[in-house]
N, CA and C atoms as a LAMMPS dump frame, in Angstrom:
ITEM: TIMESTEP
0
ITEM: NUMBER OF ATOMS
681
ITEM: BOX BOUNDS ff ff ff
-5.0000000000000000e+02 5.0000000000000000e+02
-5.0000000000000000e+02 5.0000000000000000e+02
-5.0000000000000000e+02 5.0000000000000000e+02
ITEM: ATOMS id mol type element x y z
1 1 1 N 11.109 -15.015 -12.51
2 1 2 C 10.934 -14.148 -11.343
3 1 3 C 10.1 -12.924 -11.706
4 2 1 N 9.263 -12.502 -10.797
5 2 2 C 8.446 -11.312 -10.981
6 2 3 C 9.317 -10.074 -10.769
7 3 1 N 9.176 -9.101 -11.662
8 3 2 C 9.857 -7.82 -11.505
9 3 3 C 8.802 -6.777 -11.158
10 4 1 N 8.979 -6.121 -10.031
11 4 2 C 8.07 -5.072 -9.584
12 4 3 C 8.717 -3.713 -9.82
13 5 1 N 8.055 -2.899 -10.616
14 5 2 C 8.516 -1.533 -10.884
15 5 3 C 7.843 -0.593 -9.892
16 6 1 N 8.67 0.139 -9.166
17 6 2 C 8.158 0.999 -8.114
18 6 3 C 9.084 2.191 -7.942
19 7 1 N 8.8 2.999 -6.935
20 7 2 C 9.646 4.126 -6.563
21 7 3 C 9.839 4.1 -5.061
22 8 1 N 11.099 4.064 -4.627
23 8 2 C 11.443 4.026 -3.211
24 8 3 C 12.666 4.906 -2.996
25 9 1 N 12.676 5.632 -1.886
26 9 2 C 13.834 6.486 -1.618
27 9 3 C 14.008 6.67 -0.113
28 10 1 N 15.284 6.645 0.332
29 10 2 C 15.618 6.874 1.736
30 10 3 C 15.716 8.372 2.026
31 11 1 N 15.135 8.779 3.142
32 11 2 C 15.231 10.154 3.636
33 11 3 C 15.595 10.112 5.118
34 12 1 N 16.079 11.214 5.656
35 12 2 C 16.409 11.222 7.089
36 12 3 C 15.212 10.91 7.983
37 13 1 N 14.009 11.253 7.516
38 13 2 C 12.8 11.029 8.327
39 13 3 C 12.127 9.689 8.026
40 14 1 N 12.758 8.874 7.194
41 14 2 C 12.213 7.555 6.904
42 14 3 C 12.348 7.204 5.438
43 15 1 N 12.16 5.926 5.133
44 15 2 C 12.192 5.47 3.744
45 15 3 C 10.774 5.549 3.186
46 16 1 N 10.635 6.278 2.082
47 16 2 C 9.332 6.496 1.472
48 16 3 C 9.179 5.626 0.239
49 17 1 N 7.961 5.151 0.019
50 17 2 C 7.674 4.249 -1.091
51 17 3 C 6.355 4.629 -1.743
52 18 1 N 6.229 4.298 -3.018
53 18 2 C 4.957 4.459 -3.709
54 18 3 C 3.864 3.733 -2.936
55 19 1 N 2.744 4.425 -2.713
56 19 2 C 1.665 3.811 -1.944
57 19 3 C 1.057 2.624 -2.689
58 20 1 N 0.72 2.805 -3.961
59 20 2 C 0.089 1.716 -4.704
60 20 3 C 1.052 0.547 -4.922
61 21 1 N 2.315 0.85 -5.201
62 21 2 C 3.282 -0.233 -5.373
63 21 3 C 3.535 -0.961 -4.059
64 22 1 N 3.351 -0.275 -2.95
65 22 2 C 3.505 -0.937 -1.657
66 22 3 C 2.427 -1.996 -1.458
67 23 1 N 1.226 -1.754 -1.99
68 23 2 C 0.189 -2.795 -1.965
69 23 3 C 0.701 -4.064 -2.643
70 24 1 N 1.276 -3.89 -3.834
71 24 2 C 1.772 -5.044 -4.579
72 24 3 C 2.897 -5.745 -3.828
73 25 1 N 3.771 -4.963 -3.239
74 25 2 C 4.897 -5.539 -2.506
75 25 3 C 4.407 -6.383 -1.333
76 26 1 N 3.398 -5.88 -0.63
77 26 2 C 2.837 -6.626 0.492
78 26 3 C 2.272 -7.967 0.025
79 27 1 N 1.546 -7.962 -1.095
80 27 2 C 0.95 -9.205 -1.602
81 27 3 C 2.04 -10.199 -1.989
82 28 1 N 3.083 -9.735 -2.651
83 28 2 C 4.196 -10.611 -3.011
84 28 3 C 4.814 -11.236 -1.763
85 29 1 N 4.961 -10.438 -0.732
86 29 2 C 5.531 -10.941 0.519
87 29 3 C 4.587 -11.922 1.203
88 30 1 N 3.307 -11.584 1.238
89 30 2 C 2.335 -12.464 1.891
90 30 3 C 2.299 -13.837 1.212
91 31 1 N 2.485 -13.858 -0.084
92 31 2 C 2.447 -15.12 -0.824
93 31 3 C 3.821 -15.785 -0.911
94 32 1 N 4.847 -15.118 -0.429
95 32 2 C 6.176 -15.714 -0.434
96 32 3 C 6.748 -15.915 -1.817
97 33 1 N 6.398 -15.023 -2.744
98 33 2 C 6.842 -15.187 -4.132
99 33 3 C 8.197 -14.515 -4.35
100 34 1 N 9.071 -15.141 -5.118
101 34 2 C 10.336 -14.482 -5.452
102 34 3 C 10.097 -13.313 -6.397
103 35 1 N 10.716 -12.192 -6.1
104 35 2 C 10.555 -11.013 -6.959
105 35 3 C 11.798 -10.14 -6.851
106 36 1 N 11.904 -9.258 -7.813
107 36 2 C 12.996 -8.287 -7.811
108 36 3 C 12.405 -6.902 -8.001
109 37 1 N 12.968 -5.937 -7.291
110 37 2 C 12.53 -4.547 -7.392
111 37 3 C 13.304 -3.835 -8.496
112 38 1 N 12.593 -3.142 -9.339
113 38 2 C 13.189 -2.188 -10.277
114 38 3 C 12.786 -0.799 -9.785
115 39 1 N 13.737 -0.124 -9.131
116 39 2 C 13.436 1.139 -8.454
117 39 3 C 13.629 2.306 -9.412
118 40 1 N 12.521 2.943 -9.782
119 40 2 C 12.548 4.04 -10.739
120 40 3 C 12.747 5.372 -10.023
121 41 1 N 13.389 6.341 -10.669
122 41 2 C 13.533 7.669 -10.053
123 41 3 C 12.171 8.299 -9.816
124 42 1 N 11.966 8.948 -8.66
125 42 2 C 10.675 9.589 -8.401
126 42 3 C 10.259 10.561 -9.495
127 43 1 N 11.234 11.217 -10.128
128 43 2 C 10.91 12.169 -11.181
129 43 3 C 10.218 11.553 -12.378
130 44 1 N 10.38 10.236 -12.563
131 44 2 C 9.714 9.568 -13.683
132 44 3 C 8.196 9.647 -13.581
133 45 1 N 7.678 9.778 -12.36
134 45 2 C 6.234 9.842 -12.179
135 45 3 C 5.666 11.134 -12.749
136 46 1 N 6.513 12.164 -12.89
137 46 2 C 6.078 13.418 -13.497
138 46 3 C 6.544 13.516 -14.954
139 47 1 N 7.764 13.062 -15.221
140 47 2 C 8.302 13.157 -16.587
141 47 3 C 7.674 12.135 -17.526
142 48 1 N 7.305 10.973 -16.998
143 48 2 C 6.673 9.893 -17.759
144 48 3 C 7.451 9.582 -19.051
145 49 1 N 8.674 9.065 -18.897
146 49 2 C 9.484 8.737 -20.073
147 49 3 C 8.823 7.664 -20.929
148 50 1 N 9.159 7.625 -22.218
149 50 2 C 8.495 6.702 -23.142
150 50 3 C 8.557 5.24 -22.705
151 51 1 N 9.689 4.814 -22.144
152 51 2 C 9.812 3.407 -21.744
153 51 3 C 8.855 3.065 -20.601
154 52 1 N 8.492 4.072 -19.813
155 52 2 C 7.532 3.848 -18.73
156 52 3 C 6.103 3.821 -19.275
157 53 1 N 5.793 4.754 -20.156
158 53 2 C 4.454 4.807 -20.752
159 53 3 C 4.196 3.569 -21.605
160 54 1 N 5.26 2.985 -22.155
161 54 2 C 5.096 1.765 -22.948
162 54 3 C 4.597 0.605 -22.093
163 55 1 N 4.89 0.642 -20.798
164 55 2 C 4.467 -0.432 -19.898
165 55 3 C 3.168 -0.092 -19.175
166 56 1 N 2.975 1.183 -18.865
167 56 2 C 1.737 1.653 -18.224
168 56 3 C 1.308 2.914 -18.978
169 57 1 N 0.179 2.901 -19.663
170 57 2 C -0.197 4.027 -20.515
171 57 3 C -0.359 5.346 -19.773
172 58 1 N -0.55 5.286 -18.452
173 58 2 C -0.651 6.513 -17.664
174 58 3 C 0.681 6.895 -17.025
175 59 1 N 1.715 6.099 -17.271
176 59 2 C 3.033 6.412 -16.731
177 59 3 C 3.082 6.356 -15.218
178 60 1 N 2.418 5.372 -14.63
179 60 2 C 2.361 5.228 -13.18
180 60 3 C 3.035 3.936 -12.744
181 61 1 N 3.269 3.829 -11.433
182 61 2 C 3.657 2.569 -10.82
183 61 3 C 2.55 2.205 -9.829
184 62 1 N 2.37 0.893 -9.582
185 62 2 C 3.238 -0.198 -9.994
186 62 3 C 2.825 -0.806 -11.319
187 63 1 N 3.785 -1.51 -11.889
188 63 2 C 3.503 -2.529 -12.898
189 63 3 C 4.512 -3.643 -12.683
190 64 1 N 4.124 -4.827 -13.093
191 64 2 C 5.016 -5.97 -12.942
192 64 3 C 5.269 -6.598 -14.303
193 65 1 N 6.375 -7.282 -14.405
194 65 2 C 6.673 -8.127 -15.556
195 65 3 C 6.778 -9.562 -15.042
196 66 1 N 6.044 -10.458 -15.717
197 66 2 C 6.002 -11.841 -15.256
198 66 3 C 5.645 -12.748 -16.422
199 67 1 N 6.503 -13.703 -16.698
200 67 2 C 6.26 -14.681 -17.761
201 67 3 C 5.897 -14.016 -19.085
202 68 1 N 6.621 -12.954 -19.423
203 68 2 C 6.393 -12.279 -20.698
204 68 3 C 5.236 -11.301 -20.708
205 69 1 N 4.542 -11.172 -19.567
206 69 2 C 3.413 -10.237 -19.465
207 69 3 C 3.83 -8.985 -18.71
208 70 1 N 3.252 -7.866 -19.082
209 70 2 C 3.337 -6.653 -18.276
210 70 3 C 1.932 -6.363 -17.763
211 71 1 N 1.789 -6.256 -16.452
212 71 2 C 0.487 -6.042 -15.824
213 71 3 C 0.595 -4.801 -14.955
214 72 1 N -0.359 -3.875 -15.135
215 72 2 C -0.34 -2.656 -14.324
216 72 3 C -1.643 -2.512 -13.544
217 73 1 N -1.627 -1.573 -12.599
218 73 2 C -2.703 -1.269 -11.663
219 73 3 C -2.617 -2.218 -10.47
220 74 1 N -2.484 -1.642 -9.284
221 74 2 C -2.237 -2.453 -8.095
222 74 3 C -3.369 -3.433 -7.8
223 75 1 N -4.607 -3.028 -8.05
224 75 2 C -5.729 -3.934 -7.799
225 75 3 C -5.738 -5.09 -8.785
226 76 1 N -5.503 -4.79 -10.054
227 76 2 C -5.453 -5.835 -11.083
228 76 3 C -4.299 -6.792 -10.794
229 77 1 N -3.15 -6.243 -10.417
230 77 2 C -2.002 -7.092 -10.086
231 77 3 C -2.338 -7.996 -8.91
232 78 1 N -2.985 -7.434 -7.898
233 78 2 C -3.331 -8.225 -6.72
234 78 3 C -4.245 -9.388 -7.063
235 79 1 N -5.251 -9.142 -7.896
236 79 2 C -6.17 -10.224 -8.26
237 79 3 C -5.48 -11.239 -9.173
238 80 1 N -4.588 -10.764 -10.023
239 80 2 C -3.817 -11.683 -10.873
240 80 3 C -2.982 -12.623 -10.001
241 81 1 N -2.283 -12.068 -9.03
242 81 2 C -1.436 -12.892 -8.167
243 81 3 C -2.279 -13.85 -7.331
244 82 1 N -3.46 -13.392 -6.901
245 82 2 C -4.336 -14.259 -6.114
246 82 3 C -4.841 -15.424 -6.957
247 83 1 N -5.181 -15.158 -8.213
248 83 2 C -5.679 -16.229 -9.079
249 83 3 C -4.558 -17.148 -9.54
250 84 1 N -3.376 -16.599 -9.724
251 84 2 C -2.248 -17.391 -10.219
252 84 3 C -1.618 -18.226 -9.098
253 85 1 N -1.582 -17.663 -7.898
254 85 2 C -0.932 -18.338 -6.772
255 85 3 C -1.931 -18.372 -5.615
256 86 1 N -2.536 -19.505 -5.398
257 86 2 C -3.637 -19.588 -4.443
258 86 3 C -3.19 -19.574 -2.984
259 87 1 N -1.9 -19.726 -2.729
260 87 2 C -1.426 -19.749 -1.334
261 87 3 C -0.373 -18.682 -1.144
262 88 1 N -0.422 -17.909 -0.095
263 88 2 C -1.456 -17.865 0.925
264 88 3 C -2.712 -17.194 0.362
265 89 1 N -3.852 -17.703 0.728
266 89 2 C -5.099 -17.196 0.17
267 89 3 C -5.443 -15.843 0.769
268 90 1 N -5.794 -14.911 -0.106
269 90 2 C -6.138 -13.556 0.328
270 90 3 C -7.557 -13.173 -0.054
271 91 1 N -8.331 -14.156 -0.532
272 91 2 C -9.743 -13.956 -0.843
273 91 3 C -10.541 -15.118 -0.27
274 92 1 N -11.714 -14.839 0.324
275 92 2 C -12.551 -15.926 0.838
276 92 3 C -13.257 -16.667 -0.29
277 93 1 N -13.875 -17.791 0.028
278 93 2 C -14.603 -18.584 -0.966
279 93 3 C -15.995 -18.024 -1.255
280 94 1 N -16.667 -17.557 -0.222
281 94 2 C -18.062 -17.134 -0.359
282 94 3 C -18.173 -15.886 -1.244
283 95 1 N -19.069 -15.895 -2.238
284 95 2 C -19.197 -14.738 -3.139
285 95 3 C -19.531 -13.437 -2.424
286 96 1 N -20.395 -13.491 -1.403
287 96 2 C -20.744 -12.277 -0.669
288 96 3 C -19.537 -11.741 0.105
289 97 1 N -18.766 -12.644 0.673
290 97 2 C -17.568 -12.219 1.407
291 97 3 C -16.511 -11.666 0.453
292 98 1 N -16.414 -12.273 -0.729
293 98 2 C -15.474 -11.753 -1.731
294 98 3 C -15.882 -10.35 -2.165
295 99 1 N -17.191 -10.129 -2.311
296 99 2 C -17.678 -8.796 -2.676
297 99 3 C -17.329 -7.785 -1.587
298 100 1 N -17.445 -8.187 -0.344
299 100 2 C -17.102 -7.284 0.767
300 100 3 C -15.617 -6.911 0.723
301 101 1 N -14.771 -7.894 0.466
302 101 2 C -13.338 -7.612 0.346
303 101 3 C -13.091 -6.593 -0.767
304 102 1 N -13.728 -6.804 -1.897
305 102 2 C -13.525 -5.906 -3.042
306 102 3 C -14.042 -4.501 -2.752
307 103 1 N -15.192 -4.411 -2.062
308 103 2 C -15.744 -3.091 -1.743
309 103 3 C -14.811 -2.311 -0.82
310 104 1 N -14.274 -2.984 0.19
311 104 2 C -13.37 -2.297 1.116
312 104 3 C -12.091 -1.882 0.408
313 105 1 N -11.562 -2.785 -0.406
314 105 2 C -10.334 -2.472 -1.145
315 105 3 C -10.57 -1.294 -2.084
316 106 1 N -11.716 -1.264 -2.74
317 106 2 C -12.044 -0.166 -3.648
318 106 3 C -12.2 1.146 -2.877
319 107 1 N -12.85 1.082 -1.733
320 107 2 C -12.98 2.289 -0.904
321 107 3 C -11.598 2.821 -0.524
322 108 1 N -10.755 1.929 -0.053
323 108 2 C -9.429 2.359 0.384
324 108 3 C -8.649 2.991 -0.763
325 109 1 N -8.741 2.413 -1.941
326 109 2 C -8.048 2.971 -3.106
327 109 3 C -8.56 4.366 -3.445
328 110 1 N -9.881 4.498 -3.574
329 110 2 C -10.447 5.757 -4.046
330 110 3 C -10.419 6.845 -2.976
331 111 1 N -10.746 6.479 -1.74
332 111 2 C -10.861 7.486 -0.698
333 111 3 C -9.514 7.866 -0.09
334 112 1 N -8.606 6.883 0.054
335 112 2 C -7.352 7.161 0.737
336 112 3 C -6.146 7.212 -0.201
337 113 1 N -5.91 6.138 -0.958
338 113 2 C -4.681 6.094 -1.761
339 113 3 C -4.685 7.11 -2.899
340 114 1 N -5.884 7.496 -3.347
341 114 2 C -5.986 8.561 -4.352
342 114 3 C -6.439 9.867 -3.712
343 115 1 N -7.175 9.778 -2.585
344 115 2 C -7.782 10.956 -1.987
345 115 3 C -6.997 11.576 -0.852
346 116 1 N -7.136 11.034 0.347
347 116 2 C -6.605 11.713 1.527
348 116 3 C -5.114 11.53 1.754
349 117 1 N -4.537 10.417 1.305
350 117 2 C -3.127 10.164 1.626
351 117 3 C -2.117 10.94 0.785
352 118 1 N -2.304 11.113 -0.534
353 118 2 C -1.29 11.856 -1.293
354 118 3 C -0.986 13.253 -0.761
355 119 1 N -1.985 14.051 -0.324
356 119 2 C -1.631 15.361 0.223
357 119 3 C -0.76 15.288 1.473
358 120 1 N -0.846 14.184 2.196
359 120 2 C -0.001 13.991 3.378
360 120 3 C 1.347 13.419 2.981
361 121 1 N 1.342 12.407 2.11
362 121 2 C 2.527 11.61 1.815
363 121 3 C 3.494 12.306 0.859
364 122 1 N 2.955 12.905 -0.192
365 122 2 C 3.838 13.466 -1.212
366 122 3 C 4.735 14.584 -0.674
367 123 1 N 4.27 15.469 0.204
368 123 2 C 5.184 16.494 0.722
369 123 3 C 6.393 15.939 1.469
370 124 1 N 6.277 14.739 2.024
371 124 2 C 7.423 14.153 2.724
372 124 3 C 8.565 13.791 1.762
373 125 1 N 8.286 13.787 0.454
374 125 2 C 9.342 13.542 -0.524
375 125 3 C 10.169 14.806 -0.781
376 126 1 N 9.838 15.893 -0.077
377 126 2 C 10.558 17.16 -0.187
378 126 3 C 11.108 17.55 1.182
379 127 1 N 12.103 18.443 1.213
380 127 2 C 12.618 18.917 2.508
381 127 3 C 11.513 19.628 3.289
382 128 1 N 11.617 19.64 4.612
383 128 2 C 10.562 20.25 5.426
384 128 3 C 10.2 21.671 5.022
385 129 1 N 11.187 22.461 4.65
386 129 2 C 10.906 23.863 4.326
387 129 3 C 10.15 24.038 3.017
388 130 1 N 10.054 22.998 2.205
389 130 2 C 9.369 23.088 0.916
390 130 3 C 7.99 22.411 0.929
391 131 1 N 7.564 21.926 2.063
392 131 2 C 6.301 21.204 2.124
393 131 3 C 5.113 22.164 2.188
394 132 1 N 4.048 21.788 1.513
395 132 2 C 2.804 22.548 1.534
396 132 3 C 2.008 22.101 2.76
397 133 1 N 2.132 22.842 3.843
398 133 2 C 1.519 22.431 5.101
399 133 3 C 0.001 22.501 5.046
400 134 1 N -0.528 23.468 4.309
401 134 2 C -1.989 23.565 4.172
402 134 3 C -2.539 22.34 3.451
403 135 1 N -1.843 21.917 2.41
404 135 2 C -2.27 20.728 1.664
405 135 3 C -2.217 19.494 2.559
406 136 1 N -1.171 19.381 3.355
407 136 2 C -1.049 18.243 4.258
408 136 3 C -2.207 18.213 5.247
409 137 1 N -2.575 19.383 5.756
410 137 2 C -3.646 19.432 6.744
411 137 3 C -4.994 19.068 6.117
412 138 1 N -5.198 19.405 4.848
413 138 2 C -6.434 19.007 4.169
414 138 3 C -6.53 17.486 4.06
415 139 1 N -5.413 16.845 3.781
416 139 2 C -5.406 15.387 3.749
417 139 3 C -5.704 14.795 5.107
418 140 1 N -5.117 15.365 6.149
419 140 2 C -5.374 14.875 7.503
420 140 3 C -6.84 15.057 7.889
421 141 1 N -7.414 16.182 7.496
422 141 2 C -8.82 16.431 7.815
423 141 3 C -9.721 15.429 7.111
424 142 1 N -9.382 15.046 5.876
425 142 2 C -10.164 14.024 5.172
426 142 3 C -10.092 12.692 5.902
427 143 1 N -8.922 12.368 6.405
428 143 2 C -8.783 11.148 7.206
429 143 3 C -9.654 11.219 8.459
430 144 1 N -9.571 12.339 9.164
431 144 2 C -10.29 12.471 10.431
432 144 3 C -11.805 12.48 10.239
433 145 1 N -12.267 13.143 9.195
434 145 2 C -13.708 13.33 9.025
435 145 3 C -14.386 12.162 8.317
436 146 1 N -13.63 11.415 7.5
437 146 2 C -14.259 10.39 6.664
438 146 3 C -13.64 9.01 6.85
439 147 1 N -12.346 8.897 6.648
440 147 2 C -11.732 7.577 6.537
441 147 3 C -11.586 6.866 7.876
442 148 1 N -11.037 7.537 8.864
443 148 2 C -10.822 6.878 10.154
444 148 3 C -12.14 6.474 10.822
445 149 1 N -13.188 7.334 10.801
446 149 2 C -14.471 6.863 11.351
447 149 3 C -15.039 5.66 10.604
448 150 1 N -14.853 5.634 9.288
449 150 2 C -15.378 4.509 8.515
450 150 3 C -14.631 3.22 8.839
451 151 1 N -13.314 3.287 8.965
452 151 2 C -12.542 2.096 9.322
453 151 3 C -12.909 1.632 10.725
454 152 1 N -13.116 2.574 11.634
455 152 2 C -13.548 2.211 12.987
456 152 3 C -14.867 1.437 12.928
457 153 1 N -15.788 1.89 12.068
458 153 2 C -17.08 1.21 11.893
459 153 3 C -16.879 -0.184 11.305
460 154 1 N -16.028 -0.3 10.295
461 154 2 C -15.763 -1.608 9.691
462 154 3 C -15.217 -2.59 10.729
463 155 1 N -14.33 -2.106 11.563
464 155 2 C -13.739 -2.979 12.576
465 155 3 C -14.78 -3.422 13.603
466 156 1 N -15.71 -2.53 13.926
467 156 2 C -16.778 -2.894 14.878
468 156 3 C -17.679 -3.974 14.301
469 157 1 N -17.832 -3.994 12.978
470 157 2 C -18.703 -4.954 12.303
471 157 3 C -17.976 -6.234 11.889
472 158 1 N -16.663 -6.234 11.982
473 158 2 C -15.873 -7.337 11.433
474 158 3 C -16.031 -8.614 12.249
475 159 1 N -15.969 -9.765 11.568
476 159 2 C -15.954 -11.042 12.299
477 159 3 C -14.688 -11.163 13.144
478 160 1 N -14.69 -12.124 14.053
479 160 2 C -13.514 -12.366 14.888
480 160 3 C -12.316 -12.726 14.016
481 161 1 N -11.149 -12.292 14.442
482 161 2 C -9.931 -12.591 13.706
483 161 3 C -8.946 -11.443 13.707
484 162 1 N -9.457 -10.227 13.956
485 162 2 C -8.573 -9.077 14.056
486 162 3 C -8.447 -8.26 12.797
487 163 1 N -8.964 -8.779 11.683
488 163 2 C -8.856 -8.071 10.404
489 163 3 C -10.233 -7.631 9.92
490 164 1 N -10.279 -6.873 8.848
491 164 2 C -11.525 -6.255 8.404
492 164 3 C -12.583 -7.263 7.989
493 165 1 N -12.156 -8.41 7.499
494 165 2 C -13.096 -9.459 7.087
495 165 3 C -12.866 -10.744 7.868
496 166 1 N -12.35 -10.615 9.059
497 166 2 C -12.031 -11.779 9.89
498 166 3 C -10.599 -12.204 9.682
499 167 1 N -10.354 -12.983 8.642
500 167 2 C -8.994 -13.356 8.266
501 167 3 C -8.343 -12.229 7.464
502 168 1 N -7.025 -12.302 7.349
503 168 2 C -6.288 -11.322 6.54
504 168 3 C -6.621 -11.542 5.06
505 169 1 N -7.059 -10.48 4.379
506 169 2 C -7.456 -10.559 2.972
507 169 3 C -6.917 -9.358 2.206
508 170 1 N -7.275 -9.309 0.932
509 170 2 C -6.905 -8.165 0.102
510 170 3 C -7.504 -6.863 0.62
511 171 1 N -8.553 -6.945 1.44
512 171 2 C -9.122 -5.735 2.031
513 171 3 C -8.148 -5.067 2.996
514 172 1 N -7.287 -5.859 3.625
515 172 2 C -6.341 -5.318 4.601
516 172 3 C -5.079 -4.764 3.946
517 173 1 N -4.832 -5.129 2.696
518 173 2 C -3.577 -4.735 2.046
519 173 3 C -3.447 -3.217 1.935
520 174 1 N -4.446 -2.479 1.436
521 174 2 C -4.272 -1.018 1.388
522 174 3 C -4.201 -0.391 2.774
523 175 1 N -4.732 -1.071 3.779
524 175 2 C -4.626 -0.558 5.142
525 175 3 C -3.193 -0.663 5.659
526 176 1 N -2.416 -1.595 5.11
527 176 2 C -0.987 -1.646 5.411
528 176 3 C -0.307 -0.369 4.928
529 177 1 N -0.782 0.145 3.798
530 177 2 C -0.239 1.399 3.267
531 177 3 C -0.615 2.562 4.185
532 178 1 N -1.849 2.573 4.663
533 178 2 C -2.244 3.582 5.644
534 178 3 C -1.336 3.513 6.872
535 179 1 N -1.054 2.306 7.343
536 179 2 C -0.151 2.139 8.488
537 179 3 C 1.228 2.709 8.178
538 180 1 N 1.697 2.52 6.948
539 180 2 C 2.993 3.039 6.524
540 180 3 C 3.021 4.564 6.559
541 181 1 N 2.01 5.185 5.973
542 181 2 C 1.962 6.651 5.905
543 181 3 C 1.861 7.251 7.307
544 182 1 N 1.01 6.666 8.141
545 182 2 C 0.802 7.236 9.471
546 182 3 C 1.969 6.953 10.411
547 183 1 N 2.801 5.967 10.072
548 183 2 C 4.017 5.773 10.868
549 183 3 C 4.949 6.969 10.719
550 184 1 N 4.912 7.609 9.563
551 184 2 C 5.715 8.811 9.336
552 184 3 C 5.001 10.047 9.875
553 185 1 N 3.705 10.172 9.589
554 185 2 C 2.979 11.401 9.937
555 185 3 C 2.61 11.482 11.414
556 186 1 N 2.459 10.34 12.075
557 186 2 C 2.263 10.277 13.528
558 186 3 C 1.058 11.088 14.032
559 187 1 N -0.151 10.802 13.542
560 187 2 C -1.322 11.517 14.054
561 187 3 C -1.783 10.949 15.399
562 188 1 N -2.601 11.724 16.069
563 188 2 C -3.23 11.261 17.306
564 188 3 C -4.459 10.439 16.928
565 189 1 N -4.457 9.163 17.262
566 189 2 C -5.558 8.269 16.915
567 189 3 C -6.415 7.906 18.125
568 190 1 N -6.334 8.691 19.183
569 190 2 C -7.051 8.337 20.405
570 190 3 C -8.565 8.312 20.219
571 191 1 N -9.083 9.056 19.235
572 191 2 C -10.524 9.039 18.966
573 191 3 C -10.971 7.742 18.286
574 192 1 N -10.012 7.013 17.725
575 192 2 C -10.328 5.797 16.969
576 192 3 C -9.472 4.654 17.516
577 193 1 N -9.774 4.192 18.721
578 193 2 C -8.907 3.188 19.368
579 193 3 C -8.822 1.881 18.602
580 194 1 N -9.91 1.473 17.965
581 194 2 C -9.853 0.22 17.201
582 194 3 C -8.934 0.367 15.996
583 195 1 N -8.968 1.523 15.355
584 195 2 C -8.072 1.773 14.222
585 195 3 C -6.626 1.746 14.684
586 196 1 N -6.348 2.397 15.798
587 196 2 C -4.973 2.414 16.321
588 196 3 C -4.465 1.002 16.576
589 197 1 N -5.279 0.187 17.25
590 197 2 C -4.863 -1.186 17.551
591 197 3 C -4.717 -2.009 16.269
592 198 1 N -5.611 -1.795 15.342
593 198 2 C -5.572 -2.517 14.058
594 198 3 C -4.306 -2.19 13.279
595 199 1 N -3.952 -0.914 13.197
596 199 2 C -2.744 -0.53 12.461
597 199 3 C -1.496 -1.104 13.127
598 200 1 N -1.477 -1.117 14.448
599 200 2 C -0.345 -1.743 15.142
600 200 3 C -0.298 -3.247 14.853
601 201 1 N -1.469 -3.866 14.773
602 201 2 C -1.578 -5.289 14.448
603 201 3 C -1.017 -5.556 13.049
604 202 1 N -1.35 -4.679 12.09
605 202 2 C -0.833 -4.826 10.73
606 202 3 C 0.68 -4.648 10.691
607 203 1 N 1.188 -3.705 11.456
608 203 2 C 2.634 -3.45 11.455
609 203 3 C 3.424 -4.621 12.024
610 204 1 N 2.754 -5.49 12.767
611 204 2 C 3.421 -6.663 13.334
612 204 3 C 3.54 -7.807 12.331
613 205 1 N 2.86 -7.712 11.179
614 205 2 C 2.977 -8.77 10.174
615 205 3 C 4.365 -8.709 9.526
616 206 1 N 4.981 -9.863 9.245
617 206 2 C 6.311 -9.853 8.612
618 206 3 C 6.348 -9.079 7.292
619 207 1 N 5.265 -9.108 6.529
620 207 2 C 5.261 -8.415 5.237
621 207 3 C 5.39 -6.913 5.399
622 208 1 N 4.971 -6.379 6.544
623 208 2 C 5.036 -4.926 6.73
624 208 3 C 6.47 -4.423 6.756
625 209 1 N 7.385 -5.248 7.204
626 209 2 C 8.785 -4.822 7.247
627 209 3 C 9.263 -4.315 5.895
628 210 1 N 8.748 -4.895 4.822
629 210 2 C 9.224 -4.55 3.482
630 210 3 C 8.734 -3.194 3.002
631 211 1 N 7.726 -2.624 3.681
632 211 2 C 7.276 -1.277 3.315
633 211 3 C 7.448 -0.293 4.47
634 212 1 N 7.959 -0.761 5.589
635 212 2 C 8.102 0.104 6.754
636 212 3 C 9.063 1.253 6.462
637 213 1 N 8.737 2.462 6.902
638 213 2 C 9.673 3.577 6.765
639 213 3 C 10.992 3.35 7.491
640 214 1 N 11.026 2.37 8.397
641 214 2 C 12.26 2.064 9.113
642 214 3 C 13.174 1.123 8.334
643 215 1 N 12.666 0.558 7.246
644 215 2 C 13.45 -0.387 6.443
645 215 3 C 14.054 0.332 5.247
646 216 1 N 15.36 0.371 5.177
647 216 2 C 16.039 1.05 4.079
648 216 3 C 15.745 0.362 2.742
649 217 1 N 15.875 1.12 1.661
650 217 2 C 15.594 0.591 0.323
651 217 3 C 16.395 -0.67 0.053
652 218 1 N 17.683 -0.633 0.295
653 218 2 C 18.539 -1.772 -0.027
654 218 3 C 18.16 -2.999 0.786
655 219 1 N 17.825 -2.788 2.047
656 219 2 C 17.477 -3.924 2.902
657 219 3 C 16.202 -4.597 2.436
658 220 1 N 15.212 -3.817 2.011
659 220 2 C 13.938 -4.383 1.602
660 220 3 C 14.018 -4.995 0.217
661 221 1 N 14.599 -4.281 -0.719
662 221 2 C 14.55 -4.728 -2.111
663 221 3 C 15.389 -5.956 -2.357
664 222 1 N 16.383 -6.233 -1.513
665 222 2 C 17.252 -7.398 -1.747
666 222 3 C 16.766 -8.635 -1.008
667 223 1 N 15.787 -8.47 -0.102
668 223 2 C 15.471 -9.574 0.792
669 223 3 C 14.933 -10.788 0.069
670 224 1 N 14.004 -10.588 -0.867
671 224 2 C 13.372 -11.72 -1.516
672 224 3 C 14.201 -12.197 -2.722
673 225 1 N 14.811 -11.23 -3.421
674 225 2 C 15.575 -11.581 -4.618
675 225 3 C 16.799 -12.42 -4.282
676 226 1 N 17.367 -12.204 -3.105
677 226 2 C 18.584 -12.925 -2.747
678 226 3 C 18.301 -14.208 -2.002
679 227 1 N 17.013 -14.479 -1.758
680 227 2 C 16.679 -15.667 -0.99
681 227 3 C 16.667 -16.914 -1.825
């Protein structure tokens, strides 16, 4: 069984999860693979204990353990799972289409999961009175000025199917994380109607339940392991 190391915690305003590890969780769910969650304390991401650094040299999540291997980095894990388990397929056959999937996934990682989303998401791990509201607004402005217009453009150019590359692919996986964060932050998306509809479309996928802020830690982490 695959062991996914992540960080998840229940709060009154929703269940919060590591953004990058949520990518991995979605892929595991999409492929129907049996896995177990190893839920690390959020403080480990700052303290970086030796046992964590031994598995990921930067002391980050996610990393997985599978068949005696430890694999880290959400993108590397995603491609490993895609190559190891071909069904359900999350990459197209055509090399140009595969490149497009990778470019979108890379954009989402660099621009949102490392850029605009942490200033919004990380303060929610603290009580309201301790949140850096200015920092949160800077993240929202990055979304409004750069990311949401770009996703709107991608959707306008996308083939039929409802997803960024027509069918559901690895390009859509980090967008599930965007859907997760914005379900908590609740921005006005009226300027980007295609993005709004797309995020609602993603939230309707069964795999989204496992990262939804409405799904408690215990309910999500036990679902696949006990099946």
